[in-house]
N, C-alpha and C positions, 0 to 999 in steps of 0.2 A: 441634635443632629443638624448639620449644616444643610441648608436648602438653597437652591438656585432656581432661576427661571429656566425657560427653554434654551438649551445651548444653541449657539450658531451652527449652521451646517458645516462651517469650516472647522469646527471643533472635532469632527470625526477624523481623528488623526490616522486611523488605520486604513482609511479609504484612499483610493488614488486621486480622488477629487471630490469637492474642492479642498483647497489647502489654506492654512493660516498664512496671512501675509507676514512679512519679516518682523514687523513691530507690533503685532496683535497679541492680546491677552484674552483668554476665555476661561470660563469655569463651567463645569458640567458634572454629570454623574458618571459612574464607572462604566455602565453599559453603553454610553455614548462612544466609547473607544472601539467597539467591535461592530462589524457590519452584520453579524448574525447573533441571535440570542444564544446564550449559553456558552459563549467563547469556544466554538468547536475547534479552533486552531489558534496558535499565537498570532499576535498582531505586530507587524513591523512598524516601529514608531519613526516619525520624521520630525518630532519636536520634543523639547524638554517637557516633562510632566512632574508635578507633585501630586501624590495620591494620599489622601488622609482618610483612613477607614473610620467611619462614624457609627456603624451598626453591624452587628452580626460577627460571624466567624467564617473563615474560609482560607484559601491558599492563593498566593500570588506566585507566579513563576516569571522571574525576570532573567532573561538570557539563560533559561533552563535550570535556574537555581530556585528551589522552592522555599518559601518561608510562610509560616503560619501568620495569619492576620486576625486582628481583633480590634475593637475600638481603641484608638490612639496609635495604631500602627501608621507610620509615615514611610512612603517609598518615593525615591527620586529616580525616575527613569529618564534616559538620555536618548537623543536621536540615534537611530541605527540599531538600538536594542529591540528585542522581541519581548512582548508582555502577554501573559495569559492570567486571568483571574477566575478562580473557581469557587463555588459556594453560592447556592441560591439565596441565602440570607445575607450575603456580604454586600454592604452598601458603603460607598465612599464618595467624597467630593474630590474632583480633579481640577487642578489648575494647569493650564497649558499656555506656553508662550513661544513666540517666534524668536529667531536668533538676534534680532535687533531690538527686542523689547527693552533691554537693559542698557542699550548703548549710551555712553556718557555717564553712567552711574557707577560708583565705586563698589561693585559687588561681583563676586565670582561664584556662579552657580556650582562649579565643580567643588567648591568647599563644602557643599551640602552633602552629607553622607547618603549612601544608597538606601540605607535602612535604619530606622530608629523606632523604638517602642517608647512613645511619650508617656509621661505620667506627671501627676501633681501640677505644680505651677507652670511648668513648661508646656504641658498638654493644654491647660486652660488658655495660655497666651497664644499658642499656635491656632487653636480652634477659634479664638476670638478674631485673630487677624485673617484667617481663611474665610470665616463667615462674613466679615466686612468686605473683603475683596470680592467675594461672590455676590453679595448684595449690590455693591456698586457696579460690578460688571454687568449685572442684569438691569439695574435701574438706569444706567447711563450708556447702554449698549450702542445707541445711535447718536451720542453726543461727542463730537470730535474733541471738545475741550476736556473731556474726562480722561483722555488717554494718559495725560501726565499724572493724574491721580492714581490710576491703576498701575502705572510703571513704578511709582514710588512706593505704593503699597506692596507690590511684589518684591521690590528691593529690600524693604524692611523685613518682610517675612523670610527671605533667603538669608539676610544677615543674622537674624535671630537664630535660624536653624544652624548656620555655620558656627555660631558661638557656643552651641550646646556642648557640654563635655562629651568625650568619646570614651566611655568606660571600657576597660579591657585593652585599649590600644597602648602598646608598649612603645618605647622610643625607637625610632627608625635610624639606621646607620646613615649619617648625613651625606657623605661623599658618594657612597654606593647607591643610596636612594636617589640622589640627583642624577647619577649616571643611568639608573634604571628608568627614571622619568624621561630622560632625553632619548633613550632607546625606544621607549613606548611611543613617543611622538613620531620618531622616524618610521617605526613599524606601521603606525596608523597611516602614514602617507604612502608607504611603499610596499605593503604586504601583497598587493596584487601583482607587483612586478618581480619581487625577489624574496626568497626565503633564506638567503645565504647570510650567515652571521658576518662573514668577511665584508660583505657590501655595506652593512650597517656600521661596522667598525671603521671602515674607510670614511664614511659620511660623517661620523662623529669624531674622527681624528684620534682614535684610541685603538687598543689591541683587542683581538678576540678574547684573550684571557681576561682583560679588564671587564668586558661586557658579561662574560660568564660569571665572574666573581660577583659582580653587582646583582645579577639575576638570582644567583644562589643565596646571597645575603638577604634579599628582600622577599623572594618567593619560594626559595628552596628548589627551584627548577633552573635548568641551564638556559642560556640565551637562545639556543636552537629550539628548545621546548617552548619558550615564551613566544617565539615567532610562529612556530607551527600551530600552537594553541590559538593564536589570533586568527590564522587562516581557517582553522577548523571551526572556530566560533562563527565566523561569517558564513561558512558553508552551512552550518546548522541553522542559522537564522533564515537564510534564503530557502533552504529545503523545507523548513517548517512553516514559514509564513507566506510563501509565494508558490505559484504554479509554474515557475520558470523551469524549462527542461533541465535535467541533471547535467547533461553535456554543456549546456549554456552556462550554468553556474560554474562548472569546472573551468571553462575558458575565461570567465570573468576573474577567476582567482589565480590565473596563470598556469592552467593545465590544458594545453592544446589537445591532448589525448585523453578521452574519457577513462581509459583503463588506468592511467597514472593517477587521475583524480580519485577513482574508486579505491585504489590501493592506499593512497594517502589518507583518505577519509576513514577507511576501515581500520587502519593502524591507529589513528588518533582517537576515534570515537568508539570503536569496538564493533560496529555494525556497518553494513554497506550503505551508500547514500539512498538506494531504493528502499531498504528496510527501515532506515531512519524516517524517511518521508511517509512511509506507510503507517508508521506508529505515531505520527505527530498528533493524533487526536487522543492519545492515551496520556492522562495526567501523570506527572511525576509524584512519587511518594512525598508526603509532607515531612519536613525536617524542621523542628522547632529551634532553629539557629538562624542568626542573621546571615544573609548571603555574602560570599566573598566578593569584593569589587571586581567587575569584569576586567579581562586582560587588557582592554583598550581604554582604561581609565588611569592614565599616568599621574594625574594630579593626586589620586588617592593611593598611589603606590606606597607600600610600607604601612598602611593602615589596616591591611587584611589581618 
């Protein structure tokens, strides 16, 4: 089992304060991510996380998709996602880093898959690297000169994970996958302002038909469905992980009238915003499959 010392207070990602600075790296335990024992509700993340399960069995819910966890399970959670981990015997080591921690290094965290079940030599290598990173983060926590060591250790770990084979991933259609990625990037920037496919087509310099064809090829859903699902996902995140008023959430997502937001959410999710929030403490059923990459993950488009 990977062990670490006491995590920095800044490691408590789900709390409003304090926060990690942009270039910091910390390691800690799973329960350090939630402000209340037992994970009574999902936690809205504001930093990248790697979660390596080291002991026990349980369930992780990442953006409301449940996955069974056991030793060797690795999860990569991203800023803006919501996370909830259930199971009193579930233990894991978490690596957390700020957005500038890898600046200048040739590594892309988005190349690391959302979920992997490690085994054999791959599991041994990852455990070894996570263990050393955790030991050095604890031992040199107050040594400024150790920052470079931790940055390079994290880079090596992420590179190793990005090079692991992706069993079951079929070839993605090249041109359509690239169009889909471009659309996802634009949706991520603009979903609070517009949900019109025509607006995104104009921004990307292509036709609505082209966007719809790309989305159908990669996801089996239309461009309009992809855009609306991204908005609905953000609504679910905020309803589940915050106490912000429902009307305020609607306004943030481009719905000046609460009734319009309510109708949209009910159509997309199947229940009203109020009912969804009231049920946020109920865990999802466990499904022993890897979760589909979230809709706001354009880099992994076509890998679902």
